[in-house]
N, C-alpha and C positions, 0 to 999 in steps of 0.2 A: 509572532516571529521574534520579537525583541526578547521575550522570556526564553524561548527556545535557544536563541543565540547565546544568552547568558548561561543557561543550564548546561549546555554542551561542554563548557569549560569547567564545570564544577561537579557534575555527576554523570554517570553513564545513562544515556538516554536511548530508549528503544521506541521507535514509532511503528505501531502496528497499522498497516494500511489494509483495510477491507476492500477487496477488489471484486467487482462483478461486471457484467456486460454494460451496465449503465455508467460506470465511472472510469473505465480503462484509460481513456484519453486524459481525463482530469488528473489521474495519478501521475502521468508523465509531465503534465504541466506543473504539478506540485513539486516534482523532483527538480525541475528547472528553476522554480522559485527558490527552493532550498539552496541550490547552487549559487544563484544570484545574491542571496542574502548572506552567503558565507557560512552556511550551516553544513559542515562537512564531518563533524565528529559524532554523528548520531548513527545508530544501527537501524536499518530499515527492515521491517518484517512484513512482507506482503502476505496477506491471508486471502486465499481465493475462496469465494463463497461457493459452497456445494449444497446439495440437497441435505436436509437434516434427517438422517436415517434413524436417529435416536428418538426423535419426536414424531416420526412419520409425517413430516412436512415436506413440501416441495415449493421452492421459490421460483418465480418467473425470471429472476435476474441472474441465474447461474449461467455459466458459459460451458461450452463443450470442452472435453479434455484436450482436443487439438488446439483450441484457442488459448487454453491455459498454458500449454507448452510454448506457444508463440509468445505469450506475454512474458513468461519467465525468462526466455532467452533474451528478449528485448530489455527486460528490467535489469 
């Protein structure tokens, strides 16, 4: 957090947040921590985990489209 707080005043920071059904609540807790630490000058880029159609894989941690919409509205 200390380094992130320093960096936000010197460079453009983008935090990619990989979101799946296992960590949705943790993402919101993390956002609260960022706010408490005064980290407000970073861009947050939530990335919702989907099945990997390019590699013909399916992950157990993906969420439904309805849940993704709910998450994005809340985010």
